[in-house]
C-alpha positions in Angstrom: 39.3 100.3 79.5 41.5 100.4 82.6 40.4 101.9 86.0 43.0 104.6 87.2 40.9 105.7 90.2 42.9 104.2 92.5 46.6 104.4 90.7 48.5 106.3 93.0 51.6 108.7 91.4 54.9 108.4 93.6 57.2 111.2 93.3 60.8 109.8 92.7 63.1 109.1 95.6 65.3 111.9 95.9 68.7 111.5 98.2 68.9 113.9 101.4 71.3 117.0 100.8 72.7 117.7 103.8 74.4 120.8 102.8 70.9 122.3 103.1 69.7 121.4 106.7 69.2 124.1 108.5 71.6 125.2 111.2 71.9 127.9 113.4 73.5 131.3 111.6 76.6 131.2 113.6 77.3 127.4 112.6 75.9 128.5 109.4 78.4 131.2 108.8 81.1 128.8 110.2 80.3 125.9 107.8 80.5 128.1 104.8 83.9 129.8 105.7 85.4 126.4 106.1 87.2 125.1 103.3 86.4 121.6 102.2 89.7 119.8 103.3 88.9 121.6 106.6 85.3 120.3 106.5 86.7 116.6 106.1 89.3 116.9 108.6 86.3 118.1 111.4 84.7 114.9 110.0 87.7 112.8 110.5 87.9 113.9 113.7 84.6 113.3 114.8 84.5 110.4 113.4 87.5 108.6 114.8 86.3 109.8 118.7 82.9 108.6 118.6 84.8 105.1 117.2 87.3 105.4 120.2 84.8 106.6 122.4 82.5 103.4 121.9 85.4 101.0 121.9 86.4 102.5 125.4 83.3 102.4 126.9 83.1 98.7 125.7 86.1 97.8 127.0 85.4 99.5 130.4 82.1 97.9 130.7 83.6 94.3 129.6 86.4 94.8 132.3 84.0 95.9 135.0 81.4 92.7 134.4 84.6 90.5 135.0 85.5 91.9 137.8 82.2 92.1 139.5 80.8 88.8 138.5 81.8 86.5 141.2 81.0 89.1 144.4 78.0 90.0 142.5 77.1 86.3 142.0 77.8 85.7 145.9 75.9 88.7 146.8 72.6 87.1 144.4 73.0 83.6 145.8 73.0 84.9 149.3 69.1 84.9 149.1 68.6 82.8 146.0 71.3 79.8 146.4 72.5 78.1 143.1 70.9 75.0 142.5 73.8 73.6 141.1 76.6 72.5 144.1 79.5 73.0 141.2 78.2 77.0 140.9 77.5 77.6 144.4 79.8 80.3 146.1 79.8 81.3 149.5 77.3 83.2 150.5 77.6 87.2 151.2 77.3 88.7 154.7 73.7 89.5 155.9 72.2 92.3 158.3 69.2 93.7 159.5 67.7 96.4 157.4 67.1 98.7 160.5 65.3 102.5 160.3 69.3 103.8 160.4 70.3 101.8 157.4 66.9 102.9 155.8 67.5 106.2 156.0 70.8 105.9 154.5 70.9 103.7 151.8 67.2 103.6 150.8 67.1 100.2 149.2 64.1 98.7 148.1 63.1 95.0 148.8 63.4 92.6 146.1 65.7 95.2 143.8 68.4 94.0 141.8 71.6 93.6 143.6 73.2 97.5 143.8 76.4 99.0 144.0 76.7 101.9 146.4 79.0 104.0 148.6 79.3 103.6 152.1 81.5 105.1 154.7 84.7 105.4 152.3 84.1 102.3 150.8 81.9 100.8 148.2 79.4 97.8 148.7 77.2 95.1 146.7 73.6 95.5 148.5 70.7 93.4 148.3 67.6 93.7 150.3 65.0 90.9 150.9 62.2 92.2 153.6 63.8 93.3 156.5 67.5 91.9 155.5 70.2 93.1 154.0 73.2 91.0 151.9 76.0 93.4 151.6 80.1 93.1 150.1 82.8 95.0 150.3 84.1 95.6 146.8 86.5 98.7 147.6 89.4 96.6 146.1 87.9 95.0 143.0 86.5 99.0 142.5 89.8 100.8 142.5 91.4 98.3 140.4 88.6 99.1 137.8 88.9 103.0 138.3 92.8 102.3 137.8 92.2 100.6 135.0 89.6 102.4 133.1 91.9 105.1 133.7 94.9 103.9 132.1 92.7 102.3 128.7 91.1 105.9 128.7 94.4 107.1 128.4 95.5 104.4 126.1 92.8 104.6 123.7 93.1 108.7 123.9 96.7 108.2 122.6 95.9 105.8 120.3 93.2 108.1 118.8 95.4 111.0 118.1 98.2 108.8 116.8 96.1 107.2 114.5 94.1 110.5 113.6 97.4 112.0 112.9 98.6 108.9 110.9 95.7 109.0 108.6 95.7 112.7 108.0 99.5 112.7 106.8 98.4 109.5 104.7 95.4 111.1 103.5 97.1 114.2 102.5 99.7 112.1 100.4 97.4 110.0 98.7 95.9 113.1 98.0 98.6 115.4 96.3 98.7 112.9 93.2 94.7 113.5 93.1 94.8 117.4 93.3 98.0 117.5 91.1 96.0 115.4 88.3 92.8 117.7 88.7 95.0 121.0 88.5 96.4 119.1 85.3 93.1 118.6 83.9 91.8 122.0 84.7 94.8 123.6 82.7 94.4 120.9 80.4 90.6 122.1 79.5 91.9 125.8 79.6 94.7 125.3 77.6 92.9 123.3 74.8 89.7 125.4 74.9 92.8 128.7 73.5 94.0 126.2 71.2 90.7 125.6 69.8 90.0 129.4 69.8 93.0 130.9 68.2 92.0 128.9 64.9 88.2 129.1 65.0 88.3 132.8 65.1 90.5 132.7 62.3 88.6 130.4 60.3 85.7 132.9 61.2 87.4 135.9 60.1 88.2 134.7 57.0 84.6 133.3 56.4 83.2 136.8 56.9 85.4 138.5 54.7 84.6 136.1 52.1 80.7 136.7 52.5 81.2 140.6 52.3 82.2 139.8 48.5 79.8 136.9 47.2 80.1 137.7 43.5 84.6 137.3 44.3 85.6 133.5 42.7 87.6 131.5 44.2 90.9 132.6 42.9 89.9 136.3 44.1 89.7 135.2 47.9 92.5 132.1 47.7 94.2 133.7 50.4 91.5 133.4 53.2 90.8 129.9 51.6 94.6 128.9 52.3 94.1 130.7 55.8 90.9 128.7 56.5 92.3 125.4 55.2 95.5 125.9 57.4 93.4 126.4 60.6 91.3 123.1 59.5 94.3 121.0 59.4 95.7 122.4 62.3 92.4 121.2 64.2 93.0 118.3 62.8 96.0 117.6 64.0 95.1 119.1 67.8 91.7 117.0 67.7 94.0 113.6 66.6 96.7 114.3 69.4 94.3 115.0 72.2 92.2 112.3 71.1 95.6 109.7 71.7 96.3 111.2 74.9 92.4 110.6 75.9 92.6 107.0 74.9 96.3 106.9 76.7 94.2 107.5 79.7 91.6 105.5 79.3 94.1 102.9 78.8 92.8 101.6 75.6 95.0 99.1 74.1 96.8 100.7 71.2 100.3 99.3 71.0 100.5 96.3 68.2 104.0 94.7 69.0 105.9 92.9 66.6 109.4 92.5 65.3 110.8 95.0 63.3 114.7 96.6 62.8 114.8 99.8 64.4 117.8 101.1 62.0 115.6 100.7 59.0 112.7 103.0 60.5 115.1 105.4 61.5 116.7 105.9 58.1 113.0 105.9 56.6 111.8 109.1 59.0 115.6 110.8 58.2 114.9 110.8 54.8 111.5 112.5 55.4 113.2 115.5 57.3 116.5 115.9 55.0 114.3 118.3 52.8 113.0 120.1 55.7 116.6 120.4 57.2 118.0 122.1 53.8 115.2 124.3 53.9 115.7 125.3 57.7 120.2 126.1 56.8 120.1 122.7 59.5 122.0 119.2 58.9 120.7 116.2 59.8 123.0 113.2 60.6 121.7 109.5 61.1 124.5 107.1 63.1 122.8 103.8 63.5 124.2 99.9 63.1 123.3 98.7 59.6 120.9 96.6 61.4 118.9 97.0 64.8 116.3 94.2 65.2 113.7 94.8 68.5 110.3 94.0 69.8 108.3 96.7 69.3 105.1 98.8 68.0 106.7 100.2 64.7 104.3 102.7 64.1 104.4 104.4 67.6 108.2 104.3 67.2 107.7 106.2 63.8 105.5 108.5 65.5 108.2 108.9 68.3 110.8 109.6 66.0 109.1 112.1 64.0 107.8 114.0 67.2 111.4 114.1 68.6 113.2 115.0 65.4 110.4 117.5 64.3 110.9 119.5 67.7 114.7 119.5 67.5 114.9 121.3 64.1 111.9 123.6 65.2 113.8 124.9 68.1 117.8 124.5 67.1 117.3 127.6 64.3 119.5 127.8 61.2 123.4 126.7 60.9 122.4 123.4 63.7 123.2 120.1 63.5 120.3 117.5 64.5 121.9 114.3 65.2 119.8 110.7 65.4 121.7 107.8 67.2 121.2 104.0 68.2 122.7 101.3 69.2 122.4 98.4 71.5 124.0 97.7 74.9 123.0 94.4 76.7 119.1 93.7 76.1 118.5 97.2 75.7 118.3 99.6 72.9 119.1 103.2 73.2 118.0 105.9 71.3 118.9 109.5 71.3 118.1 113.1 69.6 120.4 115.8 70.1 120.5 119.3 68.4 122.9 122.0 68.9 120.7 124.9 69.5 120.4 127.3 72.2 119.1 124.7 74.6 116.6 124.5 77.3 116.9 125.9 80.7 116.3 123.4 83.5 113.0 124.8 84.8 112.2 124.4 81.1 113.1 120.6 80.9 110.4 119.9 84.2 107.6 120.7 82.0 108.9 119.9 78.3 106.8 116.4 78.6 103.6 118.5 80.1 100.3 118.6 77.9 100.0 122.2 75.8 103.2 123.2 77.6 105.3 125.1 75.2 108.8 126.7 75.5 108.8 129.7 73.3 104.6 129.9 72.5 104.7 132.8 69.5 107.3 130.8 67.9 105.2 127.2 68.2 102.0 128.6 67.2 103.7 130.4 64.0 105.2 126.6 63.5 102.1 124.6 63.8 103.1 123.4 67.2 100.5 123.0 70.1 102.3 121.6 72.8 101.1 118.0 72.7 104.1 116.0 70.8 106.5 115.4 73.9 103.6 114.2 76.2 102.5 111.7 73.4 106.6 110.6 73.3 106.4 109.8 76.3 103.6 108.3 76.2 104.9 106.1 73.2 108.3 105.1 75.7 106.1 104.5 78.5 104.1 102.1 76.3 107.0 100.4 75.8 108.1 100.1 79.1 110.9 102.6 78.6 112.4 105.8 79.9 113.1 109.0 78.0 115.5 112.0 79.6 116.1 115.4 78.9 119.9 116.7 78.8 122.1 119.4 77.5 124.0 118.4 74.5 128.0 119.5 75.0 128.7 122.7 74.1 125.2 123.9 73.9 121.9 122.1 72.5 119.2 119.7 73.9 119.6 115.9 73.9 116.8 113.4 74.3 117.6 110.0 75.7 115.4 107.3 74.8 115.9 103.7 76.7 113.4 100.8 75.0 114.0 97.1 75.9 114.7 95.0 73.4 112.0 92.4 73.9 108.5 93.1 74.7 107.8 92.6 78.6 104.3 90.9 80.0 102.2 92.5 82.6 104.1 90.6 85.7 107.5 91.9 84.3 108.6 88.7 82.5 110.1 89.0 79.0 108.7 87.1 75.9 
């Protein structure tokens, strides 16, 4: 058997939590009242001050050593000459160390070179017994003070300038991060709301079915149909959210190949012709006979379905939905327009935001959840294209898409 008598149990390492450091109550109250941004600003100011203070002191000390090197060496060599003739300097003057001098200077015998002020001037002193070597360094001292003041001013102004610049850059860099953070929080809140509504409907339908356990399926067909509709809505919602999540994670989801865009447009148009008749609308397809391009055909098909479906939902009866596509130079221009009531300029700014809907009540009743246009924008960007929303003349909304006819590599070159 193994002897566990001398085994020692070690507690797992825990990183220090500086937030729990005990501070005086006034400082603790101030810390609690500060926002995270204010704390970071104070920390940045403190850090810059410490760094520049160290650099300033180091620079002054180095300049002082450079200025005092020669006179200090002369005083040191007065009593101990340098054996190397090439490095030997003129010795400093020597005077008797009298009791009068002792009362003023109080320098110990054998001590190192000392810098002292005497009668308004600065000297280097070194004592050996009853002799005192001295050298006037007033000129060097004045130069050192002037340079030190200027260096401190320079470093102080440089610290302020760099601090302001760093704060501006930090705030500038934090804006997209904070914007993304707000969008993420809104996305989570909207997603929770979108999930809650169908789940509540399904729960209510199931509870009503449980109240009548003897009923047949035909007796409860309305509740079953309602629950099934919400389940389909949830499946669509989860699929769209999964697509956007994969796009955020940079998961490769495009398969580029040659295909005929005109053929794809006609195929999608055939799908929506029946729904256009049901809505008392007209669907017009205006594309050339062939329009070859290099891209992901399934994603382009998804883009067309989203835009045409969105146009039909919001255009209203007696409206016209038009799909156009043509080639210009090495780009393909695609547009989906309607003659509905249109959208405002403020709504245009948010059309591609996730879970944004112009008319939430109507979108909910039509099965929309506000992710379609976000996916449409992602498809266009995945093809290195652009998408814009403009007004249809005289009224309505138009989505203009510009796609490169050929694929682009990561360095921007065409294949």
